[in-house]
C-alpha positions in Angstrom: -12.5 9.4 -47.4 -9.3 7.5 -46.3 -8.5 6.8 -50.0 -8.6 10.5 -50.7 -6.5 11.6 -47.8 -3.8 8.9 -48.7 -3.0 9.8 -52.3 0.4 11.2 -52.4 0.3 14.9 -53.4 2.6 14.8 -56.3 1.0 11.6 -58.1 0.4 11.9 -61.7 -1.8 9.7 -63.4 -4.7 7.0 -62.2 -2.9 3.7 -63.0 -4.2 0.4 -61.2 -0.8 0.6 -58.9 -1.6 4.0 -57.5 -5.0 3.2 -56.9 -4.3 0.2 -55.0 -1.7 1.9 -53.1 -4.2 4.7 -52.3 -6.7 2.3 -51.0 -4.1 0.3 -49.2 -3.0 3.4 -47.4 -6.6 4.4 -46.9 -7.2 0.9 -45.2 -4.6 1.1 -42.8 -5.5 4.8 -42.2 -9.2 3.6 -41.2 -7.6 0.8 -39.0 -5.0 2.9 -37.4 -7.9 5.6 -36.3 -10.0 2.9 -35.5 -7.9 1.0 -32.9 -6.8 4.5 -31.5 -10.2 5.4 -30.8 -11.1 2.3 -29.1 -7.9 2.5 -27.1 -8.8 5.9 -25.9 -12.3 5.4 -25.1 -11.2 2.0 -23.0 -8.7 4.3 -20.9 -11.5 6.7 -20.2 -14.0 4.1 -18.9 -16.2 4.1 -21.9 -17.4 1.5 -24.6 -14.4 0.7 -26.8 -17.0 0.1 -29.3 -18.1 3.9 -29.2 -14.4 4.8 -29.5 -13.9 2.6 -32.5 -17.0 3.9 -34.3 -16.0 7.6 -34.0 -12.5 7.2 -34.8 -13.0 5.1 -37.8 -15.7 7.3 -39.1 -14.3 10.7 -38.4 -10.8 10.2 -38.5 -8.3 12.5 -37.0 -11.4 14.8 -36.2 -12.9 12.0 -34.0 -9.5 11.3 -32.2 -9.6 14.8 -31.1 -13.2 14.7 -30.0 -12.4 11.4 -28.2 -9.3 13.3 -26.2 -11.7 15.9 -24.9 -14.4 13.3 -24.1 -14.8 13.3 -20.0 -13.6 10.3 -18.2 -16.3 7.8 -16.7 -15.0 8.1 -13.2 -17.6 5.5 -11.6 -16.2 2.7 -14.0 -12.6 3.8 -13.6 -12.9 3.6 -9.7 -14.6 0.4 -9.7 -11.8 -1.1 -12.1 -9.2 0.3 -9.5 -10.9 -1.2 -6.6 -11.3 -4.7 -8.4 -7.6 -4.4 -9.3 -6.6 -3.8 -5.6 -9.0 -6.5 -3.9 -7.4 -9.7 -2.8 -7.7 -12.7 -4.9 -9.5 -16.2 -3.8 -6.4 -17.5 -2.5 -5.2 -14.6 -0.7 -5.7 -12.6 2.2 -4.9 -9.3 4.1 -2.0 -9.5 6.7 -3.3 -8.5 10.0 0.2 -6.5 11.2 1.3 -4.7 7.8 -1.9 -4.9 5.5 0.0 -6.5 2.7 -1.6 -8.9 0.6 -0.3 -12.7 1.4 -1.1 -16.3 0.7 -3.9 -18.1 2.9 -1.7 -20.7 3.6 1.2 -18.6 4.4 2.3 -18.9 8.2 4.8 -16.1 7.8 4.0 -12.8 6.3 6.8 -12.0 3.5 6.8 -8.6 4.0 6.9 -7.9 7.6 8.0 -11.5 8.5 5.5 -11.9 11.5 3.7 -14.8 12.3 0.1 -14.6 11.3 
């Protein structure tokens, strides 16, 4: 499918070089739509594999389908909570609420003793 789409419109003849160029461009389109589909689905909180398959098989039509696909709000909220949670060597300042190191004696944000 991608090899047919990548053939230049004004190309005449079917020599080996033009066939190779068509297949090469088709392969790059396949890789491009596959990666783009995976990226879209990853940002929406779904499986990147599904996005890669839909984008790779359907091409531009698949990208349009993935663009209107609804977000997975539960996964996106869980990612946001995990990103804002303190790490193992950090804690929350009792005065200002900012994240500081466990070994800190003075908060780097509000400059108070902890």
